[in-house]
One Martini backbone bead per residue (centre of mass of N, CA, C, O) as a GRO file, in nm:
protein
  458
    1UNK     BB    1   0.972 -13.109  -4.001
    2UNK     BB    2   1.115 -12.945  -4.220
    3UNK     BB    3   1.320 -13.152  -4.318
    4UNK     BB    4   1.118 -13.379  -4.375
    5UNK     BB    5   0.954 -13.212  -4.583
    6UNK     BB    6   1.187 -13.183  -4.783
    7UNK     BB    7   1.253 -13.488  -4.836
    8UNK     BB    8   0.994 -13.554  -4.991
    9UNK     BB    9   1.113 -13.373  -5.256
   10UNK     BB   10   1.397 -13.475  -5.341
   11UNK     BB   11   1.354 -13.672  -5.580
   12UNK     BB   12   1.231 -13.453  -5.767
   13UNK     BB   13   1.474 -13.259  -5.766
   14UNK     BB   14   1.679 -13.458  -5.882
   15UNK     BB   15   1.525 -13.525  -6.141
   16UNK     BB   16   1.517 -13.237  -6.249
   17UNK     BB   17   1.817 -13.207  -6.279
   18UNK     BB   18   1.854 -13.442  -6.478
   19UNK     BB   19   1.684 -13.318  -6.704
   20UNK     BB   20   1.852 -13.063  -6.743
   21UNK     BB   21   2.118 -13.217  -6.809
   22UNK     BB   22   2.018 -13.376  -7.057
   23UNK     BB   23   1.933 -13.103  -7.224
   24UNK     BB   24   2.205 -12.961  -7.092
   25UNK     BB   25   2.563 -12.976  -7.142
   26UNK     BB   26   2.664 -12.760  -6.976
   27UNK     BB   27   2.966 -12.721  -6.739
   28UNK     BB   28   2.938 -12.469  -6.610
   29UNK     BB   29   2.878 -12.337  -6.304
   30UNK     BB   30   2.627 -12.167  -6.382
   31UNK     BB   31   2.483 -12.405  -6.524
   32UNK     BB   32   2.462 -12.588  -6.280
   33UNK     BB   33   2.293 -12.402  -6.109
   34UNK     BB   34   2.055 -12.378  -6.309
   35UNK     BB   35   1.985 -12.679  -6.295
   36UNK     BB   36   1.919 -12.695  -5.998
   37UNK     BB   37   1.692 -12.466  -5.988
   38UNK     BB   38   1.522 -12.569  -6.232
   39UNK     BB   39   1.483 -12.861  -6.116
   40UNK     BB   40   1.271 -12.795  -5.905
   41UNK     BB   41   1.033 -12.729  -6.102
   42UNK     BB   42   1.051 -12.977  -6.280
   43UNK     BB   43   1.003 -13.192  -6.063
   44UNK     BB   44   0.736 -13.080  -5.939
   45UNK     BB   45   0.576 -13.055  -6.200
   46UNK     BB   46   0.588 -13.345  -6.308
   47UNK     BB   47   0.482 -13.486  -6.051
   48UNK     BB   48   0.207 -13.342  -6.039
   49UNK     BB   49   0.099 -13.449  -6.308
   50UNK     BB   50   0.127 -13.752  -6.241
   51UNK     BB   51  -0.054 -13.742  -5.984
   52UNK     BB   52  -0.309 -13.648  -6.122
   53UNK     BB   53  -0.334 -13.889  -6.314
   54UNK     BB   54  -0.353 -14.098  -6.083
   55UNK     BB   55  -0.619 -13.989  -5.962
   56UNK     BB   56  -0.792 -14.036  -6.220
   57UNK     BB   57  -0.720 -14.361  -6.268
   58UNK     BB   58  -0.695 -14.425  -5.953
   59UNK     BB   59  -0.745 -14.539  -5.658
   60UNK     BB   60  -0.675 -14.334  -5.429
   61UNK     BB   61  -0.351 -14.156  -5.301
   62UNK     BB   62  -0.121 -14.309  -5.341
   63UNK     BB   63   0.226 -14.271  -5.498
   64UNK     BB   64   0.420 -14.026  -5.487
   65UNK     BB   65   0.686 -14.171  -5.415
   66UNK     BB   66   0.682 -14.364  -5.653
   67UNK     BB   67   0.692 -14.152  -5.874
   68UNK     BB   68   0.955 -14.019  -5.787
   69UNK     BB   69   1.128 -14.279  -5.814
   70UNK     BB   70   1.074 -14.343  -6.111
   71UNK     BB   71   1.176 -14.076  -6.216
   72UNK     BB   72   1.466 -14.097  -6.102
   73UNK     BB   73   1.549 -14.372  -6.221
   74UNK     BB   74   1.511 -14.296  -6.516
   75UNK     BB   75   1.721 -14.073  -6.525
   76UNK     BB   76   1.964 -14.239  -6.425
   77UNK     BB   77   1.961 -14.444  -6.655
   78UNK     BB   78   2.008 -14.242  -6.883
   79UNK     BB   79   2.277 -14.139  -6.776
   80UNK     BB   80   2.421 -14.414  -6.784
   81UNK     BB   81   2.383 -14.454  -7.095
   82UNK     BB   82   2.509 -14.145  -7.089
   83UNK     BB   83   2.816 -14.096  -6.978
   84UNK     BB   84   2.874 -13.794  -7.068
   85UNK     BB   85   2.656 -13.672  -6.854
   86UNK     BB   86   2.874 -13.678  -6.598
   87UNK     BB   87   2.972 -13.385  -6.688
   88UNK     BB   88   2.886 -13.141  -6.475
   89UNK     BB   89   3.181 -12.992  -6.431
   90UNK     BB   90   3.377 -12.688  -6.515
   91UNK     BB   91   3.664 -12.483  -6.397
   92UNK     BB   92   3.815 -12.329  -6.624
   93UNK     BB   93   3.610 -12.056  -6.640
   94UNK     BB   94   3.653 -12.006  -6.325
   95UNK     BB   95   3.689 -11.635  -6.251
   96UNK     BB   96   3.628 -11.453  -6.009
   97UNK     BB   97   3.610 -11.167  -5.877
   98UNK     BB   98   3.646 -10.997  -5.590
   99UNK     BB   99   3.362 -10.883  -5.607
  100UNK     BB  100   3.219 -11.155  -5.647
  101UNK     BB  101   3.305 -11.280  -5.377
  102UNK     BB  102   3.188 -11.072  -5.185
  103UNK     BB  103   2.893 -11.077  -5.301
  104UNK     BB  104   2.853 -11.378  -5.263
  105UNK     BB  105   2.864 -11.373  -4.955
  106UNK     BB  106   2.630 -11.174  -4.920
  107UNK     BB  107   2.405 -11.349  -5.058
  108UNK     BB  108   2.419 -11.579  -4.855
  109UNK     BB  109   2.337 -11.411  -4.611
  110UNK     BB  110   2.063 -11.317  -4.721
  111UNK     BB  111   1.953 -11.602  -4.763
  112UNK     BB  112   1.960 -11.689  -4.465
  113UNK     BB  113   1.771 -11.468  -4.362
  114UNK     BB  114   1.527 -11.544  -4.541
  115UNK     BB  115   1.500 -11.835  -4.434
  116UNK     BB  116   1.462 -11.763  -4.137
  117UNK     BB  117   1.204 -11.598  -4.180
  118UNK     BB  118   1.037 -11.834  -4.296
  119UNK     BB  119   1.054 -12.016  -4.046
  120UNK     BB  120   0.928 -11.826  -3.839
  121UNK     BB  121   0.659 -11.782  -3.982
  122UNK     BB  122   0.578 -12.086  -3.994
  123UNK     BB  123   0.548 -12.095  -3.680
  124UNK     BB  124   0.347 -11.851  -3.638
  125UNK     BB  125   0.197 -11.920  -3.943
  126UNK     BB  126   0.105 -12.232  -4.046
  127UNK     BB  127  -0.160 -12.147  -4.244
  128UNK     BB  128  -0.123 -11.880  -4.342
  129UNK     BB  129  -0.316 -11.700  -4.521
  130UNK     BB  130  -0.625 -11.656  -4.635
  131UNK     BB  131  -0.586 -11.789  -4.915
  132UNK     BB  132  -0.472 -12.053  -4.805
  133UNK     BB  133  -0.725 -12.123  -4.629
  134UNK     BB  134  -0.950 -12.078  -4.878
  135UNK     BB  135  -0.774 -12.241  -5.107
  136UNK     BB  136  -0.500 -12.410  -5.111
  137UNK     BB  137  -0.515 -12.574  -4.834
  138UNK     BB  138  -0.813 -12.644  -4.859
  139UNK     BB  139  -0.791 -12.810  -5.115
  140UNK     BB  140  -0.589 -13.015  -5.001
  141UNK     BB  141  -0.775 -13.116  -4.775
  142UNK     BB  142  -1.013 -13.214  -4.947
  143UNK     BB  143  -0.850 -13.419  -5.108
  144UNK     BB  144  -0.728 -13.583  -4.874
  145UNK     BB  145  -1.010 -13.649  -4.720
  146UNK     BB  146  -1.178 -13.779  -4.976
  147UNK     BB  147  -1.020 -13.963  -5.148
  148UNK     BB  148  -1.197 -14.098  -5.403
  149UNK     BB  149  -1.372 -13.806  -5.370
  150UNK     BB  150  -1.181 -13.553  -5.451
  151UNK     BB  151  -1.375 -13.386  -5.650
  152UNK     BB  152  -1.535 -13.243  -5.416
  153UNK     BB  153  -1.330 -13.001  -5.393
  154UNK     BB  154  -1.509 -12.880  -5.667
  155UNK     BB  155  -1.770 -12.793  -5.575
  156UNK     BB  156  -2.044 -12.578  -5.651
  157UNK     BB  157  -2.114 -12.527  -5.340
  158UNK     BB  158  -1.875 -12.370  -5.337
  159UNK     BB  159  -1.749 -12.077  -5.324
  160UNK     BB  160  -1.647 -11.901  -5.610
  161UNK     BB  161  -1.438 -11.708  -5.456
  162UNK     BB  162  -1.239 -11.979  -5.425
  163UNK     BB  163  -1.138 -12.068  -5.701
  164UNK     BB  164  -1.208 -12.365  -5.839
  165UNK     BB  165  -1.039 -12.325  -6.125
  166UNK     BB  166  -0.775 -12.360  -6.015
  167UNK     BB  167  -0.496 -12.486  -6.041
  168UNK     BB  168  -0.296 -12.785  -5.877
  169UNK     BB  169   0.008 -12.799  -5.814
  170UNK     BB  170   0.015 -12.728  -5.511
  171UNK     BB  171  -0.200 -12.913  -5.379
  172UNK     BB  172  -0.086 -13.190  -5.486
  173UNK     BB  173   0.189 -13.157  -5.351
  174UNK     BB  174   0.082 -13.151  -5.065
  175UNK     BB  175  -0.065 -13.419  -5.071
  176UNK     BB  176   0.184 -13.590  -5.130
  177UNK     BB  177   0.331 -13.518  -4.867
  178UNK     BB  178   0.110 -13.625  -4.672
  179UNK     BB  179   0.113 -13.923  -4.772
  180UNK     BB  180   0.403 -13.979  -4.684
  181UNK     BB  181   0.364 -13.874  -4.371
  182UNK     BB  182   0.050 -13.944  -4.274
  183UNK     BB  183  -0.035 -13.626  -4.277
  184UNK     BB  184  -0.120 -13.284  -4.183
  185UNK     BB  185   0.152 -13.128  -4.222
  186UNK     BB  186   0.230 -12.795  -4.164
  187UNK     BB  187   0.524 -12.781  -4.313
  188UNK     BB  188   0.474 -12.833  -4.616
  189UNK     BB  189   0.378 -12.565  -4.747
  190UNK     BB  190   0.625 -12.385  -4.658
  191UNK     BB  191   0.843 -12.558  -4.792
  192UNK     BB  192   0.743 -12.518  -5.079
  193UNK     BB  193   0.786 -12.211  -5.075
  194UNK     BB  194   1.090 -12.219  -5.021
  195UNK     BB  195   1.179 -12.369  -5.273
  196UNK     BB  196   1.076 -12.141  -5.470
  197UNK     BB  197   1.239 -11.912  -5.356
  198UNK     BB  198   1.520 -12.035  -5.390
  199UNK     BB  199   1.486 -12.095  -5.697
  200UNK     BB  200   1.451 -11.802  -5.788
  201UNK     BB  201   1.720 -11.693  -5.686
  202UNK     BB  202   1.895 -11.900  -5.839
  203UNK     BB  203   1.811 -11.822  -6.126
  204UNK     BB  204   1.895 -11.530  -6.123
  205UNK     BB  205   2.187 -11.578  -6.058
  206UNK     BB  206   2.273 -11.791  -6.282
  207UNK     BB  207   2.180 -11.635  -6.535
  208UNK     BB  208   2.358 -11.376  -6.479
  209UNK     BB  209   2.629 -11.526  -6.453
  210UNK     BB  210   2.624 -11.638  -6.742
  211UNK     BB  211   2.567 -11.353  -6.899
  212UNK     BB  212   2.769 -11.187  -6.705
  213UNK     BB  213   2.811 -11.190  -6.361
  214UNK     BB  214   2.847 -11.252  -6.029
  215UNK     BB  215   2.806 -10.965  -5.930
  216UNK     BB  216   2.545 -10.906  -6.079
  217UNK     BB  217   2.387 -11.143  -5.955
  218UNK     BB  218   2.415 -11.061  -5.658
  219UNK     BB  219   2.268 -10.790  -5.662
  220UNK     BB  220   1.994 -10.894  -5.767
  221UNK     BB  221   1.948 -11.108  -5.539
  222UNK     BB  222   1.952 -10.918  -5.296
  223UNK     BB  223   1.710 -10.751  -5.384
  224UNK     BB  224   1.510 -10.979  -5.389
  225UNK     BB  225   1.554 -11.090  -5.083
  226UNK     BB  226   1.504 -10.776  -4.967
  227UNK     BB  227   1.208 -10.786  -5.041
  228UNK     BB  228   0.941 -10.757  -4.844
  229UNK     BB  229   0.699 -10.844  -5.021
  230UNK     BB  230   0.813 -11.113  -5.125
  231UNK     BB  231   0.865 -11.244  -4.850
  232UNK     BB  232   0.575 -11.230  -4.755
  233UNK     BB  233   0.447 -11.401  -4.987
  234UNK     BB  234   0.626 -11.659  -4.923
  235UNK     BB  235   0.445 -11.706  -4.642
  236UNK     BB  236   0.139 -11.763  -4.750
  237UNK     BB  237   0.094 -12.038  -4.924
  238UNK     BB  238   0.074 -11.977  -5.219
  239UNK     BB  239   0.099 -11.954  -5.587
  240UNK     BB  240   0.278 -11.696  -5.647
  241UNK     BB  241   0.574 -11.798  -5.624
  242UNK     BB  242   0.563 -12.029  -5.825
  243UNK     BB  243   0.476 -11.852  -6.060
  244UNK     BB  244   0.725 -11.664  -6.056
  245UNK     BB  245   0.928 -11.881  -6.104
  246UNK     BB  246   0.824 -11.971  -6.391
  247UNK     BB  247   0.856 -11.708  -6.531
  248UNK     BB  248   1.164 -11.678  -6.492
  249UNK     BB  249   1.255 -11.947  -6.609
  250UNK     BB  250   1.141 -11.913  -6.896
  251UNK     BB  251   1.290 -11.645  -6.978
  252UNK     BB  252   1.583 -11.724  -6.913
  253UNK     BB  253   1.588 -11.974  -7.102
  254UNK     BB  254   1.521 -11.817  -7.355
  255UNK     BB  255   1.771 -11.636  -7.360
  256UNK     BB  256   1.975 -11.867  -7.367
  257UNK     BB  257   1.863 -11.994  -7.629
  258UNK     BB  258   1.921 -11.738  -7.804
  259UNK     BB  259   2.229 -11.741  -7.765
  260UNK     BB  260   2.262 -12.069  -7.861
  261UNK     BB  261   2.048 -12.201  -8.036
  262UNK     BB  262   1.863 -12.391  -7.827
  263UNK     BB  263   1.613 -12.627  -7.826
  264UNK     BB  264   1.621 -12.739  -7.537
  265UNK     BB  265   1.577 -12.464  -7.400
  266UNK     BB  266   1.306 -12.409  -7.530
  267UNK     BB  267   1.168 -12.654  -7.405
  268UNK     BB  268   1.214 -12.565  -7.109
  269UNK     BB  269   1.061 -12.300  -7.136
  270UNK     BB  270   0.787 -12.429  -7.210
  271UNK     BB  271   0.760 -12.600  -6.955
  272UNK     BB  272   0.755 -12.363  -6.756
  273UNK     BB  273   0.510 -12.222  -6.880
  274UNK     BB  274   0.317 -12.460  -6.835
  275UNK     BB  275   0.345 -12.459  -6.520
  276UNK     BB  276   0.219 -12.180  -6.477
  277UNK     BB  277  -0.070 -12.282  -6.576
  278UNK     BB  278  -0.071 -12.516  -6.344
  279UNK     BB  279  -0.080 -12.295  -6.105
  280UNK     BB  280  -0.220 -12.046  -6.270
  281UNK     BB  281  -0.420 -11.857  -6.473
  282UNK     BB  282  -0.190 -11.643  -6.538
  283UNK     BB  283  -0.032 -11.860  -6.725
  284UNK     BB  284  -0.194 -11.859  -6.990
  285UNK     BB  285  -0.108 -11.587  -7.122
  286UNK     BB  286   0.196 -11.648  -7.098
  287UNK     BB  287   0.208 -11.860  -7.318
  288UNK     BB  288   0.129 -11.671  -7.553
  289UNK     BB  289   0.361 -11.470  -7.510
  290UNK     BB  290   0.601 -11.664  -7.569
  291UNK     BB  291   0.521 -11.714  -7.863
  292UNK     BB  292   0.520 -11.416  -7.956
  293UNK     BB  293   0.809 -11.356  -7.868
  294UNK     BB  294   0.949 -11.544  -8.068
  295UNK     BB  295   0.840 -11.401  -8.324
  296UNK     BB  296   0.961 -11.121  -8.259
  297UNK     BB  297   1.270 -11.193  -8.223
  298UNK     BB  298   1.301 -11.405  -8.494
  299UNK     BB  299   1.079 -11.427  -8.672
  300UNK     BB  300   0.898 -11.615  -8.883
  301UNK     BB  301   1.113 -11.804  -9.006
  302UNK     BB  302   1.305 -11.862  -8.743
  303UNK     BB  303   1.067 -11.934  -8.523
  304UNK     BB  304   0.947 -12.214  -8.580
  305UNK     BB  305   1.139 -12.406  -8.424
  306UNK     BB  306   1.107 -12.256  -8.153
  307UNK     BB  307   0.803 -12.288  -8.120
  308UNK     BB  308   0.797 -12.596  -8.134
  309UNK     BB  309   0.965 -12.628  -7.874
  310UNK     BB  310   0.776 -12.483  -7.688
  311UNK     BB  311   0.526 -12.665  -7.743
  312UNK     BB  312   0.654 -12.929  -7.653
  313UNK     BB  313   0.693 -12.833  -7.357
  314UNK     BB  314   0.380 -12.756  -7.308
  315UNK     BB  315   0.216 -13.024  -7.355
  316UNK     BB  316   0.198 -13.165  -7.079
  317UNK     BB  317   0.066 -12.944  -6.910
  318UNK     BB  318  -0.171 -12.897  -7.109
  319UNK     BB  319  -0.297 -13.175  -7.080
  320UNK     BB  320  -0.353 -13.152  -6.778
  321UNK     BB  321  -0.533 -12.902  -6.794
  322UNK     BB  322  -0.746 -13.024  -6.982
  323UNK     BB  323  -0.833 -13.247  -6.786
  324UNK     BB  324  -0.910 -13.059  -6.555
  325UNK     BB  325  -1.132 -12.897  -6.712
  326UNK     BB  326  -1.308 -13.149  -6.773
  327UNK     BB  327  -1.337 -13.288  -6.478
  328UNK     BB  328  -1.326 -12.975  -6.362
  329UNK     BB  329  -1.616 -12.804  -6.390
  330UNK     BB  330  -1.551 -12.455  -6.363
  331UNK     BB  331  -1.613 -12.137  -6.318
  332UNK     BB  332  -1.513 -11.821  -6.374
  333UNK     BB  333  -1.550 -11.530  -6.190
  334UNK     BB  334  -1.498 -11.320  -6.433
  335UNK     BB  335  -1.754 -11.469  -6.614
  336UNK     BB  336  -1.962 -11.434  -6.400
  337UNK     BB  337  -2.192 -11.211  -6.458
  338UNK     BB  338  -2.005 -11.126  -6.741
  339UNK     BB  339  -2.079 -11.015  -7.016
  340UNK     BB  340  -2.018 -10.871  -7.315
  341UNK     BB  341  -2.175 -10.608  -7.266
  342UNK     BB  342  -2.040 -10.534  -6.996
  343UNK     BB  343  -1.748 -10.526  -7.099
  344UNK     BB  344  -1.778 -10.309  -7.316
  345UNK     BB  345  -1.873 -10.089  -7.120
  346UNK     BB  346  -1.604 -10.085  -6.962
  347UNK     BB  347  -1.406 -10.027  -7.197
  348UNK     BB  348  -1.578  -9.739  -7.256
  349UNK     BB  349  -1.467  -9.639  -6.964
  350UNK     BB  350  -1.247  -9.395  -6.875
  351UNK     BB  351  -1.243  -9.395  -6.557
  352UNK     BB  352  -1.113  -9.673  -6.521
  353UNK     BB  353  -0.832  -9.606  -6.630
  354UNK     BB  354  -0.765  -9.383  -6.428
  355UNK     BB  355  -0.798  -9.560  -6.172
  356UNK     BB  356  -0.579  -9.766  -6.248
  357UNK     BB  357  -0.336  -9.575  -6.295
  358UNK     BB  358  -0.332  -9.451  -6.018
  359UNK     BB  359  -0.289  -9.715  -5.860
  360UNK     BB  360  -0.030  -9.804  -6.010
  361UNK     BB  361   0.145  -9.564  -5.923
  362UNK     BB  362   0.133  -9.629  -5.622
  363UNK     BB  363   0.250  -9.917  -5.640
  364UNK     BB  364   0.522  -9.833  -5.765
  365UNK     BB  365   0.615  -9.658  -5.525
  366UNK     BB  366   0.564  -9.940  -5.328
  367UNK     BB  367   0.736 -10.155  -5.435
  368UNK     BB  368   0.782 -10.422  -5.218
  369UNK     BB  369   0.781 -10.243  -4.949
  370UNK     BB  370   0.970 -10.019  -4.973
  371UNK     BB  371   1.076  -9.733  -4.806
  372UNK     BB  372   1.208  -9.692  -5.084
  373UNK     BB  373   1.209  -9.657  -5.404
  374UNK     BB  374   1.323  -9.903  -5.615
  375UNK     BB  375   1.307  -9.756  -5.883
  376UNK     BB  376   1.483  -9.514  -5.807
  377UNK     BB  377   1.735  -9.679  -5.729
  378UNK     BB  378   1.775  -9.817  -6.007
  379UNK     BB  379   1.803  -9.560  -6.176
  380UNK     BB  380   2.049  -9.451  -6.023
  381UNK     BB  381   2.235  -9.695  -6.069
  382UNK     BB  382   2.231  -9.680  -6.380
  383UNK     BB  383   2.352  -9.395  -6.401
  384UNK     BB  384   2.621  -9.464  -6.258
  385UNK     BB  385   2.709  -9.745  -6.411
  386UNK     BB  386   2.556  -9.788  -6.668
  387UNK     BB  387   2.504  -9.878  -7.007
  388UNK     BB  388   2.438 -10.162  -7.210
  389UNK     BB  389   2.458 -10.373  -7.485
  390UNK     BB  390   2.298 -10.616  -7.576
  391UNK     BB  391   2.373 -10.914  -7.764
  392UNK     BB  392   2.057 -10.969  -7.824
  393UNK     BB  393   1.719 -10.984  -7.884
  394UNK     BB  394   1.641 -11.143  -7.633
  395UNK     BB  395   1.762 -10.937  -7.435
  396UNK     BB  396   1.638 -10.670  -7.541
  397UNK     BB  397   1.321 -10.803  -7.510
  398UNK     BB  398   1.264 -10.910  -7.214
  399UNK     BB  399   1.070 -10.672  -7.112
  400UNK     BB  400   0.809 -10.745  -7.270
  401UNK     BB  401   0.682 -10.962  -7.094
  402UNK     BB  402   0.612 -10.802  -6.831
  403UNK     BB  403   0.460 -10.576  -6.985
  404UNK     BB  404   0.239 -10.759  -7.113
  405UNK     BB  405   0.136 -10.889  -6.850
  406UNK     BB  406   0.051 -10.621  -6.723
  407UNK     BB  407  -0.158 -10.544  -6.934
  408UNK     BB  408  -0.342 -10.786  -6.878
  409UNK     BB  409  -0.398 -10.725  -6.586
  410UNK     BB  410  -0.532 -10.446  -6.639
  411UNK     BB  411  -0.763 -10.552  -6.819
  412UNK     BB  412  -0.907 -10.711  -6.599
  413UNK     BB  413  -0.991 -10.455  -6.447
  414UNK     BB  414  -1.174 -10.337  -6.664
  415UNK     BB  415  -1.373 -10.624  -6.664
  416UNK     BB  416  -1.451 -10.657  -6.387
  417UNK     BB  417  -1.716 -10.771  -6.168
  418UNK     BB  418  -1.591 -10.626  -5.954
  419UNK     BB  419  -1.496 -10.409  -5.746
  420UNK     BB  420  -1.242 -10.219  -5.844
  421UNK     BB  421  -1.108 -10.121  -5.579
  422UNK     BB  422  -1.106 -10.391  -5.435
  423UNK     BB  423  -0.944 -10.553  -5.644
  424UNK     BB  424  -0.687 -10.379  -5.632
  425UNK     BB  425  -0.633 -10.398  -5.326
  426UNK     BB  426  -0.618 -10.719  -5.323
  427UNK     BB  427  -0.403 -10.772  -5.602
  428UNK     BB  428  -0.180 -10.576  -5.728
  429UNK     BB  429   0.073 -10.633  -5.554
  430UNK     BB  430   0.086 -10.932  -5.634
  431UNK     BB  431   0.117 -10.897  -5.945
  432UNK     BB  432   0.385 -10.736  -5.928
  433UNK     BB  433   0.549 -10.969  -5.800
  434UNK     BB  434   0.542 -11.158  -6.043
  435UNK     BB  435   0.733 -10.933  -6.215
  436UNK     BB  436   0.987 -10.844  -6.057
  437UNK     BB  437   1.209 -11.059  -6.135
  438UNK     BB  438   1.185 -11.002  -6.440
  439UNK     BB  439   1.268 -10.705  -6.421
  440UNK     BB  440   1.546 -10.752  -6.299
  441UNK     BB  441   1.662 -10.923  -6.522
  442UNK     BB  442   1.631 -10.709  -6.748
  443UNK     BB  443   1.789 -10.482  -6.614
  444UNK     BB  444   2.073 -10.653  -6.572
  445UNK     BB  445   2.116 -10.667  -6.889
  446UNK     BB  446   2.161 -10.337  -6.926
  447UNK     BB  447   2.365 -10.307  -6.714
  448UNK     BB  448   2.649 -10.275  -6.583
  449UNK     BB  449   2.905 -10.409  -6.449
  450UNK     BB  450   3.118 -10.353  -6.193
  451UNK     BB  451   3.375 -10.409  -6.360
  452UNK     BB  452   3.316 -10.218  -6.599
  453UNK     BB  453   3.290  -9.958  -6.428
  454UNK     BB  454   3.583  -9.967  -6.313
  455UNK     BB  455   3.734  -9.965  -6.584
  456UNK     BB  456   3.622  -9.687  -6.673
  457UNK     BB  457   3.738  -9.524  -6.418
  458UNK     BB  458   4.056  -9.571  -6.491
   0.00000   0.00000   0.00000
């Protein structure tokens, strides 16, 4: 059923690749890979928005496969009308070094091991972890079983600690898969998680291969896929890995857009940022950060066109979120029984900051559940291999996005209505995983490639 569950989403994945190819004409191998892996999120994100609109407008729940098919046919027709768009790949500039070939084989092996791990865990724990059972898969089951009354899945009678206000890219995608297969197939949620894990690794590899070298990309991707904490979260069947995927996709496409001054890539970056907000509430501040980031990197005068392209990309997911918030009116647990007076009191309490920073330092020490601090390993690696100067301001400032998102996360702890220690124990390691691939991407933009380090040593 794993292969069958994957095939359910194949039309959306192919359509997403087509959209990426229509908007970005580059035919280099690394660009093709980036289109394939960014197409995964584009296809699933667009289809989930369309399916949610279908649920709002029409009775019943069927039609996910029809929407996927119409989406794919539309993209293929546009490609046929623009015959030049069938120039998918050019191998003229493809000349990886021997290091790149060796490390490329190694990253494929690590990827196979990671995929095998995901399949084994999916069989051993088919329902995911507690959050999947209490929030994400439960929401999908309520929607699927409720038929025309699917909005009852967000009833205020349900415990608010189950985050009824969370956006539903993941649950409606699961429901769509179940409707195609004709039942609540247990393999659908883990397959969806595997797609986003594979997509995330692919985006990290292809973006760094495009901007630096295949060897640099392979090292970063092996670290990502060998991170125990990230692999563990990818088996939980929650929205954290899809959210992490969209964060990485948005920033990497933004950096590529800054390199080429390409408005279509800015549009794609905005679309990915929009889908992050349609995945989890944590994506909403990320949207604002991406807009501010564009202004910071390019300045007020030059950034106007780029910001407009970002906003154009964000518009469809934002419209979907707006409709969701209107028709599914549920309070956020962070603001229930947590008024302005209480928040100001917490902001002015110094001991909270000390408690948060102490816990954060501990989490950094054990980031990703590595047996040895991965931060220390990366610092040592950078010292040995050397630092390079990034090519433009988008690359130089890429680290600002994960740093700013982390600051927002920490501020939520400052004002949280929950017991502070419980809240940090429950969620901080997960929040850091959201930002880990982004941090890796930023880091490997700054360090030398293995080829450059070897040339220096000669």
